[in-house]
C-alpha positions as CSV (number, residue, x, y, z in Angstrom):
1,X,139.0,91.3,52.5
2,X,136.8,94.5,52.4
3,X,133.3,93.9,53.8
4,X,130.2,95.3,52.0
5,X,128.9,98.2,53.9
6,X,125.1,97.2,54.4
7,X,126.4,94.1,56.7
8,X,128.7,96.5,58.8
9,X,125.7,98.6,59.1
10,X,123.2,95.7,60.1
11,X,126.0,94.3,62.7
12,X,126.5,97.8,64.6
13,X,122.8,98.1,64.8
14,X,122.3,95.0,66.2
15,X,125.2,95.8,68.7
16,X,123.7,99.1,69.4
17,X,120.3,97.4,70.4
18,X,121.7,94.5,72.4
19,X,123.3,97.5,74.6
20,X,119.7,98.0,76.1
21,X,117.8,95.0,75.6
22,X,118.8,93.2,78.9
23,X,115.9,91.0,80.5
24,X,116.0,90.2,84.1
25,X,114.1,87.4,85.7
26,X,113.8,87.2,89.9
27,X,112.4,84.7,92.0
28,X,111.1,86.2,95.4
29,X,109.1,85.4,98.2
30,X,107.7,85.9,101.9
31,X,107.2,83.4,104.6
32,X,105.4,84.2,107.8
33,X,104.0,81.7,109.9
34,X,102.3,82.8,112.9
35,X,101.3,80.5,115.9
36,X,98.5,81.7,118.4
37,X,96.1,80.9,121.0
38,X,92.7,82.4,120.4
39,X,89.2,82.7,121.5
40,X,86.1,85.3,121.8
41,X,84.0,85.8,124.9
42,X,81.0,88.3,125.6
43,X,78.7,87.5,122.4
44,X,75.5,89.1,122.9
45,X,72.9,86.7,124.1
46,X,69.7,88.4,122.6
47,X,69.1,91.2,120.8
48,X,68.4,94.5,122.4
49,X,64.8,95.1,123.0
50,X,64.7,99.0,122.0
51,X,68.2,99.6,120.4
52,X,68.9,96.7,117.9
53,X,70.5,98.4,114.7
54,X,68.1,98.2,111.7
55,X,71.0,96.6,109.5
56,X,71.0,93.3,112.1
57,X,68.3,90.8,112.1
58,X,67.6,89.3,115.3
59,X,68.8,85.9,114.3
60,X,72.3,87.3,114.2
61,X,72.0,87.3,117.8
62,X,73.3,83.7,118.4
63,X,75.3,84.2,121.9
64,X,77.9,82.1,120.4
65,X,81.4,82.1,121.7
66,X,84.6,80.3,120.1
67,X,86.5,78.5,122.4
68,X,90.3,78.8,122.8
69,X,91.9,77.0,120.3
70,X,95.6,77.2,118.7
71,X,96.0,78.1,114.8
72,X,98.8,78.8,112.7
73,X,98.2,81.6,110.2
74,X,100.4,82.4,107.2
75,X,99.2,86.0,106.7
76,X,101.2,87.8,103.7
77,X,103.0,84.4,102.5
78,X,103.7,84.6,98.7
79,X,106.0,83.1,96.3
80,X,106.5,85.3,93.2
81,X,108.6,85.8,89.9
82,X,109.1,89.2,88.6
83,X,111.2,90.9,85.7
84,X,111.9,93.5,83.2
85,X,113.2,93.7,79.6
86,X,114.6,97.1,78.5
87,X,113.1,98.1,75.4
88,X,114.9,101.6,74.8
89,X,117.2,103.6,76.8
90,X,114.2,105.1,78.7
91,X,111.5,102.3,78.8
92,X,111.4,98.5,79.6
93,X,108.5,96.4,79.6
94,X,107.9,95.0,83.6
95,X,105.9,92.2,84.7
96,X,105.4,90.0,87.9
97,X,103.4,86.7,88.7
98,X,102.9,86.2,92.6
99,X,101.0,83.2,94.2
100,X,99.9,82.3,97.8
101,X,102.4,80.4,99.7
102,X,100.5,78.3,102.1
103,X,102.9,76.7,104.4
104,X,100.3,75.9,107.0
105,X,98.8,73.4,104.6
106,X,95.3,75.0,104.3
107,X,93.9,75.6,100.9
108,X,95.0,78.7,99.7
109,X,94.7,80.8,96.4
110,X,96.1,79.4,93.0
111,X,98.9,80.5,90.6
112,X,99.1,84.0,90.0
113,X,96.2,85.2,92.5
114,X,98.1,87.5,94.4
115,X,99.6,90.8,92.8
116,X,100.4,90.1,89.1
117,X,101.0,92.5,86.3
118,X,102.5,93.4,82.9
119,X,103.2,96.9,81.6
120,X,105.6,99.7,80.5
121,X,107.7,101.7,82.8
122,X,110.1,104.6,82.2
123,X,111.5,107.4,84.1
124,X,110.3,110.2,82.4
125,X,106.6,109.2,82.7
126,X,105.9,106.5,85.3
127,X,104.5,103.1,85.1
128,X,101.4,101.7,83.3
129,X,100.1,98.2,83.6
130,X,97.5,95.4,83.7
131,X,96.6,93.3,86.0
132,X,95.7,92.0,89.4
133,X,97.2,94.3,92.1
134,X,96.5,96.0,95.4
135,X,94.5,99.3,94.9
136,X,96.1,102.9,95.8
137,X,93.6,102.9,98.4
138,X,95.1,99.8,100.1
139,X,98.8,100.8,99.2
140,X,98.9,103.9,101.3
141,X,98.4,102.1,104.4
142,X,100.6,99.3,104.1
143,X,103.6,100.8,106.1
144,X,101.5,101.5,108.8
145,X,102.1,98.1,110.2
146,X,105.2,97.5,112.5
147,X,105.9,94.1,110.5
148,X,106.4,94.8,106.7
149,X,104.2,91.7,105.7
150,X,100.4,91.6,106.4
151,X,99.4,89.3,109.0
152,X,96.2,88.3,111.4
153,X,96.3,91.2,113.8
154,X,97.4,94.1,111.5
155,X,95.2,97.4,110.8
156,X,92.6,95.5,108.5
157,X,91.0,94.0,111.8
158,X,89.4,97.6,112.1
159,X,89.8,99.8,109.0
160,X,89.0,99.2,105.4
161,X,86.0,97.2,106.5
162,X,83.1,98.1,108.3
163,X,82.6,95.0,110.6
164,X,79.1,93.4,110.3
165,X,80.9,90.1,108.9
166,X,82.7,91.8,106.5
167,X,86.3,90.5,105.8
168,X,89.7,92.0,106.5
169,X,91.1,91.9,102.7
170,X,89.7,90.6,99.4
171,X,90.8,89.9,95.9
172,X,88.3,90.2,93.6
173,X,87.7,91.4,89.9
174,X,84.2,92.0,90.0
175,X,81.2,91.7,92.4
176,X,80.6,88.6,94.5
177,X,77.4,88.8,95.5
178,X,78.7,88.4,99.1
179,X,80.3,89.9,102.0
180,X,83.4,91.1,100.5
181,X,81.5,93.7,97.9
182,X,81.8,95.9,101.2
183,X,85.4,95.6,101.8
184,X,88.0,98.6,100.9
185,X,91.2,96.7,101.6
186,X,91.3,95.5,98.0
187,X,93.7,93.5,95.7
188,X,91.7,94.2,92.5
189,X,91.7,92.1,89.2
190,X,90.9,93.4,85.8
191,X,92.2,96.4,86.5
192,X,94.3,99.3,84.8
193,X,96.7,101.2,87.1
194,X,99.1,104.1,86.2
195,X,101.8,105.5,88.9
196,X,103.7,108.7,88.1
197,X,107.3,109.6,89.0
198,X,107.9,111.1,92.1
199,X,108.4,115.0,92.0
200,X,110.0,116.6,94.9
201,X,108.9,113.8,97.1
202,X,105.1,113.9,95.5
203,X,103.8,110.8,93.8
204,X,100.2,109.9,92.6
205,X,98.7,106.3,91.8
206,X,95.6,105.8,89.7
207,X,93.4,102.5,89.3
208,X,90.5,101.5,87.2
209,X,88.9,98.1,87.4
210,X,86.3,97.5,84.3
211,X,83.2,96.4,84.2
212,X,83.7,92.9,83.3
213,X,80.7,91.7,85.6
214,X,78.0,94.0,83.7
215,X,74.9,92.0,83.2
216,X,71.8,91.6,84.4
217,X,71.0,90.4,88.1
218,X,67.3,89.6,88.2
219,X,65.2,89.0,84.9
220,X,63.7,92.4,84.1
221,X,65.7,94.3,86.4
222,X,68.4,97.2,85.6
223,X,71.8,96.4,84.1
224,X,74.3,97.3,86.8
225,X,77.9,97.9,85.6
226,X,80.2,97.2,88.7
227,X,83.5,99.4,88.1
228,X,86.1,100.4,91.0
229,X,88.4,103.7,90.8
230,X,91.0,104.4,93.4
231,X,93.6,107.2,93.7
232,X,96.2,108.1,96.2
233,X,98.8,110.5,96.8
234,X,101.9,110.2,98.7
235,X,104.3,113.4,99.9
236,X,107.6,112.1,101.6
237,X,109.7,114.7,103.5
238,X,112.9,113.2,105.3
239,X,111.3,110.9,107.9
240,X,107.7,112.3,107.2
241,X,105.2,110.5,104.9
242,X,101.8,112.1,104.4
243,X,99.3,110.3,102.3
244,X,95.8,110.4,100.9
245,X,93.6,107.9,99.1
246,X,90.0,108.0,97.6
247,X,88.2,104.8,96.1
248,X,84.6,104.3,94.8
249,X,82.9,101.5,94.2
250,X,80.0,101.8,91.6
251,X,77.3,99.1,91.5
252,X,78.9,96.7,94.2
253,X,76.0,97.2,96.6
254,X,78.2,96.8,99.4
255,X,75.0,98.0,101.7
256,X,73.1,94.9,100.6
257,X,75.7,92.9,102.5
258,X,75.2,95.4,105.6
259,X,71.6,94.9,105.8
260,X,70.3,97.1,102.8
261,X,67.7,96.1,100.0
262,X,68.5,93.2,97.6
263,X,70.9,94.2,94.7
264,X,70.1,94.8,91.2
265,X,66.3,95.3,91.6
266,X,63.9,97.7,90.1
267,X,63.7,99.6,93.4
268,X,67.2,99.0,93.8
269,X,69.3,99.3,90.6
270,X,72.5,101.1,91.3
271,X,74.9,102.0,94.2
272,X,78.1,103.7,95.1
273,X,80.5,103.4,98.1
274,X,83.2,105.5,98.9
275,X,86.3,105.4,101.0
276,X,88.5,108.4,102.1
277,X,91.7,107.9,104.2
278,X,94.5,109.7,105.6
279,X,97.7,108.1,106.5
280,X,100.8,109.6,108.5
281,X,104.1,107.7,109.1
282,X,107.0,109.6,110.9
283,X,110.2,108.6,112.8
284,X,112.1,110.6,115.2
285,X,115.2,109.1,116.4
286,X,114.3,105.6,117.9
287,X,110.6,106.2,117.7
288,X,108.3,105.6,115.0
289,X,104.6,106.9,114.5
290,X,102.2,105.7,112.2
291,X,98.7,105.8,111.8
292,X,95.3,106.6,109.8
293,X,91.9,108.0,109.8
294,X,89.3,106.4,107.7
295,X,85.4,107.2,106.5
296,X,83.6,104.5,104.6
297,X,80.2,105.4,103.0
298,X,77.6,103.3,101.3
299,X,74.7,104.4,99.5
300,X,72.0,102.8,97.2
301,X,69.7,104.0,94.8
302,X,66.9,102.1,97.1
303,X,63.4,103.3,96.8
304,X,62.1,100.1,98.8
305,X,59.8,101.3,101.5
306,X,61.8,101.0,105.1
307,X,65.0,100.2,103.3
308,X,68.3,101.2,104.3
309,X,69.6,103.6,101.6
310,X,72.7,104.9,103.6
311,X,75.4,103.9,106.3
312,X,78.4,105.7,107.3
313,X,81.2,105.0,109.7
314,X,84.5,106.6,110.9
315,X,87.4,104.9,112.1
316,X,91.1,105.9,113.2
317,X,94.0,103.3,114.2
318,X,97.6,104.2,115.3
319,X,100.7,102.8,116.2
320,X,103.9,103.8,118.2
321,X,107.2,101.6,118.0
322,X,110.1,102.0,120.0
323,X,113.7,101.0,118.7
324,X,116.6,99.9,120.8
325,X,119.5,97.8,120.4
326,X,120.9,99.3,117.5
327,X,117.2,98.7,115.8
328,X,117.7,94.7,116.3
329,X,114.9,95.0,118.4
330,X,111.4,97.1,119.0
331,X,108.2,97.2,121.3
332,X,105.1,98.3,119.5
333,X,101.5,99.2,120.7
334,X,98.6,100.0,118.6
335,X,95.0,101.2,119.3
336,X,91.9,101.9,117.3
337,X,88.4,102.7,117.2
338,X,85.9,102.4,114.8
339,X,82.3,104.3,115.4
340,X,79.0,103.2,115.6
341,X,78.2,105.4,112.4
342,X,74.9,106.7,111.2
343,X,72.2,105.5,108.6
344,X,69.3,106.5,106.7
345,X,66.2,104.6,105.6
346,X,63.0,105.7,103.4
347,X,60.0,106.6,105.0
348,X,59.5,108.1,108.7
349,X,60.8,105.5,110.7
350,X,64.4,105.9,112.3
351,X,67.5,104.4,111.3
352,X,69.3,102.9,114.4
353,X,73.3,102.2,114.7
354,X,73.5,102.0,118.4
355,X,76.5,99.8,119.6
356,X,77.9,99.2,116.2
357,X,81.4,100.2,117.1
358,X,84.7,98.4,118.4
359,X,87.8,99.3,120.2
360,X,91.1,97.3,118.8
361,X,94.5,97.3,120.7
362,X,98.0,95.2,120.2
363,X,100.9,94.6,122.0
364,X,104.1,93.1,120.8
365,X,107.9,92.8,120.6
366,X,110.4,92.2,117.4
367,X,113.5,91.0,117.3
368,X,115.3,91.3,114.0
369,X,118.0,88.5,113.2
370,X,118.8,90.3,110.1
371,X,117.1,92.5,107.4
372,X,115.3,89.2,106.1
373,X,114.6,87.7,109.1
374,X,112.4,88.7,112.3
375,X,110.7,87.2,115.2
376,X,107.6,88.5,116.5
377,X,105.4,88.0,119.9
378,X,102.4,89.9,120.4
379,X,99.0,89.9,122.3
380,X,96.0,91.5,120.4
381,X,92.2,92.0,121.7
382,X,89.2,93.2,119.7
383,X,86.5,94.8,122.1
384,X,83.3,94.9,120.3
385,X,80.6,96.7,121.5
386,X,77.2,94.7,122.2
387,X,76.0,94.7,118.4
388,X,79.5,95.0,116.6
389,X,81.3,92.4,114.6
390,X,84.8,93.4,114.2
391,X,87.6,90.8,114.2
392,X,90.8,90.2,113.3
393,X,91.3,87.7,110.0
394,X,90.6,85.2,109.9
395,X,88.1,84.9,112.6
396,X,88.9,82.3,115.4
397,X,86.0,80.2,114.2
398,X,87.3,80.9,110.5
399,X,83.9,82.3,109.5
400,X,82.7,85.3,111.6
401,X,82.4,86.6,115.1
402,X,78.7,86.9,117.0
403,X,77.3,90.4,117.7
404,X,79.2,92.0,120.9
405,X,81.8,88.7,120.8
406,X,85.3,90.0,121.9
407,X,88.5,88.5,120.1
408,X,91.2,88.0,122.5
409,X,94.9,85.9,121.1
410,X,98.3,85.6,121.9
411,X,101.0,84.3,119.9
412,X,104.7,84.0,118.2
413,X,105.7,84.1,114.5
414,X,108.8,84.3,112.3
415,X,109.2,86.5,109.2
416,X,111.6,86.0,106.6
417,X,112.1,87.4,103.2
418,X,114.1,86.2,100.3
């Protein structure tokens, strides 16, 4: 019996549509417990008589050292789901939901608290998505580490933060009114990101975190509008990768967390904090060389008499890794420095930043059982100048280090990706 033409056409269109309507869901995760023995020494017992930094109060000098203790940290341990749906020949919907996977039984972030998104992707114009994700500024330096996951003694101990008790990495969607507001190694919520395709080895990422935290900080004060903009450019040429990133935080008042005036007041209504970072990655034969240089600058529109209105510091970090045994083993050494920086304040008084710098080194061995399982043995040390407060994260006591306190630790960890 002959069938009508319209049902045949409808069936043909349905079959054509199903040809590009593939939908994929994937589960993945990273597990990285690291067992170490850590302590701090040499904390400054009292503030310097003549050269105490303007941004540090005399009460910050507790002289407290943290006795040696054994810890298990989990670094970038996560459990996630991701996938896509083909919408057209050159268009697909993409999504991801990632959460912390706290195998050490410490309290961790909840469902979807890590990189999570939903967006559209095309090989023609790139990817656009909404969600919570590593900023482009953070993204460019992730491969600097010899291990593929973030961990307690990685580059964030001395870059992406200015010391002074600011944590190494933060996940936020707006201002918190606490130390993380000054951090530049961020997983930022309430964000929109766009990633370009790669043209001749060159690609770009842009991110904007909206001002959902806009509001009055104090009655009668100015209306602050906290936003974050981040940009990165990556150029890959064979074994060489050169990368640049810029990020600005508007009305996050990072300087308030570094000893500046109170945020959101009539005398300090707005702020702008910026970061510039240049990264290099290179492998020649069995040797891998990576590193970065960074400038962080914090400014406030603060007119209060004697208040600090600007702080700026430079830092660098480099890693050399030597592979042997057919790439199944490698040894690595890293070294970095953060400078004391400079500051400016209102009025005729000098602004002091003496001995706010630090030196940082790590030494380790990695054994690769497979492409998904590795073991690492490492020693690391943070050598703070007498007023500095840089620390691998988490700090030995889980909170902060006293000015001048040096962190020393060694340990062993197992990394597995599934």
